[in-house]
C-alpha positions as CSV (number, residue, x, y, z in Angstrom):
1,V,137.2,45.2,72.0
2,I,139.5,47.8,71.0
3,Y,139.7,50.8,73.5
4,P,137.6,53.7,72.4
5,G,139.6,55.7,69.9
6,G,142.0,53.1,69.3
7,A,143.5,52.7,65.6
8,I,144.2,49.2,64.7
9,K,147.8,49.3,63.3
10,T,147.5,45.9,61.3
11,P,144.6,43.4,60.9
12,A,144.2,41.0,64.0
13,T,145.8,37.5,64.0
14,V,143.2,34.9,65.1
15,A,143.6,31.0,65.5
16,Q,141.8,28.3,66.6
17,G,143.8,26.2,69.2
18,P,143.3,23.3,71.9
19,A,142.5,25.9,74.3
20,G,139.9,27.6,72.0
21,P,139.8,30.2,69.7
22,G,141.9,33.2,70.1
23,G,144.1,36.2,68.6
24,I,146.6,39.5,68.9
25,V,145.7,42.8,68.0
26,E,147.9,45.6,67.8
27,F,146.7,49.3,68.2
28,T,147.4,52.8,69.1
29,T,145.8,55.3,71.2
30,D,146.2,58.7,72.6
31,A,145.1,57.5,76.2
32,D,148.0,57.0,78.5
33,P,148.9,53.3,79.5
34,E,147.3,53.5,82.8
35,A,143.8,54.3,81.1
36,V,144.2,51.5,78.8
37,I,144.9,49.0,81.5
38,A,142.3,50.1,83.8
39,F,139.7,49.9,80.9
40,Y,140.7,46.1,80.1
41,R,141.1,45.4,83.8
42,Q,137.3,46.5,84.3
43,R,135.9,44.5,81.4
44,A,137.9,41.4,82.3
45,E,136.5,41.8,86.2
46,A,132.9,42.0,84.6
47,A,133.4,38.9,82.7
48,G,134.5,37.1,85.6
49,L,137.9,36.9,84.8
50,K,140.4,36.9,87.5
51,P,143.7,39.0,87.7
52,I,146.9,36.9,87.0
53,N,149.8,39.6,86.8
54,T,150.2,43.2,86.6
55,M,153.5,44.8,85.7
56,S,154.4,48.7,85.8
57,R,157.8,49.7,84.6
58,G,158.3,53.3,83.4
59,D,156.2,53.8,80.2
60,V,155.1,50.3,80.2
61,Q,152.0,48.9,81.7
62,A,150.6,45.5,81.6
63,Y,148.0,43.2,83.0
64,S,146.7,39.6,82.4
65,A,143.5,37.6,83.9
66,G,141.9,34.4,83.2
67,D,139.2,32.3,84.5
68,G,141.4,30.2,86.7
69,A,142.5,26.3,86.7
70,D,138.6,25.1,86.5
71,G,137.5,27.6,84.0
72,R,137.4,27.2,80.2
73,G,140.8,28.6,79.8
74,Q,139.9,32.2,78.9
75,L,142.9,34.4,78.9
76,L,143.7,38.3,78.5
77,Q,146.7,39.9,78.2
78,V,147.3,43.9,77.4
79,I,150.5,45.6,77.1
80,A,150.7,49.2,76.9
81,T,153.6,51.4,75.8
82,R,154.0,55.1,75.8
83,V,155.6,56.0,72.8
84,E,159.0,58.1,73.9
85,G,158.5,61.6,72.8
86,E,154.8,61.5,71.4
87,Q,151.6,61.4,73.1
88,T,150.7,57.8,71.6
89,T,150.5,54.6,73.3
90,D,150.9,51.3,71.5
91,V,148.9,48.6,72.6
92,Q,149.1,44.6,72.3
93,L,146.1,43.0,73.3
94,D,146.0,38.8,73.4
95,W,143.0,36.7,74.0
96,T,141.8,33.1,74.4
97,A,138.1,32.7,74.5
98,G,138.5,29.2,75.8
99,R,136.8,25.8,75.2
């Protein structure tokens, strides 16, 4: 799911691998990085994923979650970076749907 109001920069790259289908998509939004991370954290928790890592460094926020070692291999990672001098945030969203 793309963050509400997000504009996709390029078509998503999708693939099928040993851990199941997954992909990467990049988009921009006017929302700040914290709001983007909060949106994906809420969706991940609602889907039963558990936090793996969080990072906050200046204008960059990141979050990753997964279903654990005994799960199906579901993973989510989002990196949100405020574009310097603009009111735009670049977002990279990676996912693996699991087996």
